[in-house]
C-alpha positions, -999 to +999 in steps of 0.1 A: -157+290+484-134+262+497-147+227+495-158+210+527-139+180+540-170+159+531-167+168+494-129+162+495-133+128+512-160+118+487-137+127+458-107+109+474-127+077+479-140+079+443-104+083+431-095+051+451-124+033+433-140+028+468-169+053+471-186+032+498-154+031+520-153-007+522-115-011+517-106+023+531-128+038+558-137+075+558-120+078+592-087+064+578-090+086+546-096+117+568-067+108+591-043+104+561-056+136+545-050+156+577-015+141+582-007+149+545-018+185+551+006+187+580+035+173+560+027+196+531+025+227+554+058+217+571+076+213+538+063+244+520+055+266+550+021+280+537+008+288+571+034+304+593+030+313+629+049+338+652+050+328+689+063+348+718+085+324+738+098+332+773+134+323+781+151+316+814+184+329+828+214+306+823+195+283+800+202+275+764+181+244+755+143+247+755+116+221+747+090+230+720+058+220+737+025+213+717+009+244+732+031+265+710+012+252+679+044+250+658+054+219+639+090+231+638+110+263+641+123+280+609+134+314+623+141+331+656+141+368+665+154+385+697+150+422+704+139+428+668+171+411+656+172+380+634+193+353+649+216+332+628+207+295+623+238+274+630+249+237+631+266+221+660+299+223+641+294+261+636+288+265+673+319+245+683+339+267+659+325+299+674+331+288+710+344+255+723+328+263+757+295+272+741+275+255+769+289+279+795+287+311+775+266+340+789+257+374+774+231+401+774+217+390+740+213+359+718+234+356+687+223+323+671+200+294+674+200+257+665+171+232+661+176+201+681+153+178+661+116+187+661+113+188+699+139+213+712+157+244+702+191+258+715+195+296+719+231+307+722+246+321+744+226+319+776+212+351+790+220+364+825+183+375+829+150+362+818+139+374+783+116+367+754+123+355+718+099+352+688+098+318+673+085+316+637+076+283+620+049+263+602+018+261+622+005+228+635-026+223+613-056+215+634-077+183+633-113+194+626-141+180+647-165+176+618-164+171+580-183+204+573-151+226+578-125+233+551-088+224+550-063+250+563-043+248+531-055+272+504-079+258+477-054+261+449-030+238+468-058+212+476-055+190+444-018+182+451-026+175+488-054+151+477-030+134+453-005+130+481-031+114+504-043+092+474-007+080+469-003+070+505-037+051+505-029+034+472+004+022+486-015+009+517-039-010+493-009-026+475-022-012+441+013-009+425+002+001+390-020+029+402+006+040+428+034+042+402+012+061+378+001+087+403+036+091+419+050+100+384+023+126+379+028+138+415+064+147+409+055+167+378+033+190+397+054+195+429+062+231+435+098+241+424+109+250+460+100+215+472+120+198+445+150+221+452+149+211+489+147+173+481+176+175+456+197+193+483+190+166+508+199+137+484+230+155+469 
């Protein structure tokens, strides 16, 4: 059975050598833990969600509102077809007048930050696409519930929250020690992504 948030927070505060929560309040520790869970899920996509998204005629740019419960979009399908993810340079190479293009079906998509998505070309009629991406993890209302990340991933998540809180407490020695251990236990897919970004 998964640990409740109360047990996880007690363990986190013990690791910070502050079981009474005098330097780090339980509310702050819970907030950092839940934000760490969101970052972790965004990066490794443990909890994916498929959302049906209505599209409008002659429109290519759509806002991603919070009611979609997606933290970002990683994949788009239209009429049971996977759409290609492109960059702005790709779109310009495909069609210099991309912003005016119309068709009966979508060909590709492009994320515009975390708040918008571009579907190309625009449709003549209203339609529907399926957006797939990491789910926005929920903020629980009490400490008796469990985290949404699976139990085998919880230790690394707790370590991530501990690192953030140690940095906040200006405990450099403990921060350096735990950050070196943290990198050793990161999943391989996360390390590949980070190397690709810094290459």
